C-alpha positions in Angstrom: 43.5 78.9 92.6 45.6 81.2 90.8 45.1 78.7 87.7 41.4 78.2 88.2 41.2 81.9 88.1 43.2 82.0 84.7 41.2 79.6 83.2 38.1 81.1 84.4 39.2 84.6 82.7 40.2 82.8 79.5 36.6 80.5 79.3 35.2 84.5 79.5 37.6 85.8 77.1 36.9 82.8 74.5 33.1 82.8 75.2 33.2 86.8 74.1 35.2 85.9 71.2 33.2 83.3 69.5 30.6 85.7 68.4 33.0 87.7 66.6 34.3 84.7 64.9 30.8 83.8 63.9 30.5 87.3 62.0 33.8 86.9 60.8 33.2 83.6 59.3 30.3 84.7 58.1 31.2 87.9 56.3 33.7 86.0 54.6 31.3 83.5 53.1 29.0 86.1 52.2 32.1 88.2 50.3 33.6 85.2 48.7 30.0 84.4 47.0 29.7 87.4 46.0 33.1 87.5 44.5 32.5 84.3 42.8 28.7 85.6 41.6 30.9 88.8 40.0 33.5 86.8 38.3 31.5 84.6 36.6 29.3 87.9 35.2 32.9 89.2 34.2 33.6 85.7 32.7 30.3 85.8 30.7 31.1 89.5 29.3 34.5 88.3 28.4 33.3 85.2 26.4 30.4 87.1 24.9 33.1 90.1 23.4 35.4 86.9 22.2 32.6 85.5 20.5 31.4 88.8 19.0 35.4 89.8 18.3 34.9 85.9 16.3 31.9 86.9 14.5 33.4 90.3 13.2 36.2 88.6 11.9 34.5 86.5 9.5 31.3 88.5 8.5 31.9 91.2 5.5 32.5 94.9 6.8 29.0 96.2 6.0 27.7 93.6 8.3 30.6 93.6 10.6 29.9 97.4 11.1 26.3 97.2 11.5 26.8 94.4 14.2 29.2 96.3 16.3 26.8 99.4 15.8 24.4 97.0 17.7 26.4 96.7 20.2 27.5 100.2 20.9 30.8 100.2 19.5 32.2 101.9 16.3 35.2 100.1 15.3 37.0 96.5 16.0 39.8 98.4 17.9 36.5 99.7 20.0 36.0 96.4 20.6 39.9 94.9 21.3 39.9 97.7 23.5 36.8 96.6 25.2 37.8 93.1 25.7 41.2 93.8 26.8 39.3 95.6 29.7 37.1 92.9 30.2 40.3 90.8 30.4 41.8 92.8 33.1 38.7 92.9 35.2 38.3 89.5 34.9 41.8 89.1 36.4 41.2 91.6 38.9 38.1 89.9 39.8 39.8 86.6 40.2 42.2 87.5 42.5 39.7 89.1 44.6 38.3 85.1 44.3 41.2 83.8 45.7 41.8 86.3 48.5 38.1 85.5 49.8 38.7 82.0 49.5 41.7 82.4 52.0 39.9 84.4 53.9 36.8 82.0 54.4 39.6 79.3 55.5 41.3 81.3 58.1 38.0 82.3 59.3 37.0 78.8 59.3 40.4 77.8 61.4 39.8 80.1 63.5 36.4 79.8 64.6 36.5 76.0 65.0 40.0 76.6 66.7 37.6 78.5 68.9 35.0 76.4 69.4 37.8 73.6 70.3 39.4 75.9 73.0 36.0 76.5 74.5 35.1 73.1 74.5 38.4 72.3 76.3 37.7 75.0 78.9 34.4 74.0 79.9 35.6 70.3 80.5 38.5 71.6 82.2 36.3 73.9 84.7 33.8 70.8 85.1 36.3 68.2 86.0 39.7 69.0 86.3 39.2 72.0 88.4 36.2 71.1 90.4 35.0 73.5 92.9 35.6 73.0 96.6 32.4 73.4 99.2 33.1 75.8 102.5 33.1 71.9 104.2 36.6 71.1 102.6 35.4 68.4 99.9 35.1 68.6 96.8 31.4 68.8 94.6 30.7 65.9 92.8 30.8 66.3 89.1 
């Protein structure tokens, strides 16, 4: 009788935890998607700034300063500083993508584990530990 009660309470606990695992999985997928979108935007910014730096190097100084002014910069050093900041931001964003990817895998594994445990508990309660009738015979499954 105690095994049956423990199995019932385990089934209840896992059934209560399942919606929470689904919420955590959805949250992880959303966070991962937004981190990947941010990484793509920052990567495009780094690429654009690197292309601008290449354009500045090949242009005459007057045209280069006009091009820098069009982008809100006043010198090649300011452009280089902006490139370094963008690269650091990209490194941080890439680390965020890796962390959220790990979180997706972890939460997905936990979710599948909860589904497997719930299925096992349901089968155990239905087949292995049948409820006895008052007349002493086991109920048919």
